[in-house]
C-alpha positions as CSV (number, residue, x, y, z in Angstrom):
1,S,-33.3,-7.3,-3.5
2,L,-33.0,-10.5,-1.4
3,N,-36.7,-11.4,-2.0
4,T,-36.2,-11.2,-5.8
5,T,-33.1,-13.4,-5.5
6,M,-35.0,-16.0,-3.5
7,S,-37.9,-16.0,-6.0
8,I,-35.6,-16.6,-8.8
9,S,-33.9,-19.4,-7.0
10,L,-37.2,-21.1,-6.1
11,N,-38.4,-20.8,-9.7
12,T,-35.1,-22.4,-10.8
13,L,-35.7,-25.4,-8.4
14,E,-39.2,-25.9,-9.8
15,T,-37.9,-25.7,-13.3
16,F,-35.9,-28.9,-12.6
17,G,-39.0,-30.6,-11.2
18,F,-37.9,-30.1,-7.6
19,T,-40.6,-28.2,-5.6
20,V,-39.9,-26.2,-2.5
21,K,-41.9,-28.6,-0.5
22,Q,-39.8,-31.5,-1.7
23,A,-36.6,-29.6,-0.9
24,I,-37.7,-29.0,2.7
25,V,-38.8,-32.6,3.2
26,E,-35.4,-33.9,1.9
27,M,-33.4,-31.4,4.0
28,E,-35.4,-32.4,7.1
29,E,-34.5,-36.0,6.5
30,L,-30.8,-35.3,5.7
31,F,-30.3,-32.8,8.4
32,P,-32.7,-33.5,11.3
33,P,-32.8,-31.5,14.5
34,L,-29.7,-32.1,16.6
35,D,-29.4,-35.5,18.3
36,I,-26.3,-35.0,20.4
37,S,-24.6,-37.7,22.4
38,P,-21.8,-37.4,25.0
39,S,-19.4,-39.0,22.6
40,D,-19.8,-36.2,20.0
41,T,-16.9,-33.9,19.7
42,T,-17.4,-30.1,19.8
43,E,-16.5,-30.1,16.1
44,Q,-19.2,-32.7,15.3
45,I,-21.8,-30.7,17.2
46,M,-20.8,-27.4,15.5
47,Y,-20.9,-29.1,12.1
48,K,-24.4,-30.6,12.7
49,A,-25.6,-27.3,14.1
50,G,-24.4,-25.5,11.0
51,Q,-26.2,-27.9,8.7
52,R,-29.4,-27.5,10.7
53,S,-29.2,-23.7,10.8
54,I,-29.4,-23.7,7.0
55,V,-32.6,-25.8,7.1
56,E,-34.1,-23.5,9.7
57,W,-33.1,-20.4,7.6
58,F,-34.6,-21.9,4.5
59,K,-37.9,-22.7,6.3
60,E,-38.1,-19.2,7.7
61,R,-37.5,-17.6,4.3
62,I,-40.3,-19.7,2.8
63,K,-42.7,-18.5,5.5
64,E,-41.9,-14.9,4.8
65,D,-42.7,-15.1,1.0
């Protein structure tokens, strides 16, 4: 099941000394909520949105467990 897969992945992260909390903090810093300017191209906006969607997905999955 998906939850089992997520648990295994989280345990693997912690095995390497990287806690889930640390992962979220680092992702928040690397991929902050979108800061779009008029000079950004559609491709840049889509790329940033894709990165951010992964951060949001991860945070939601952690809440569910």
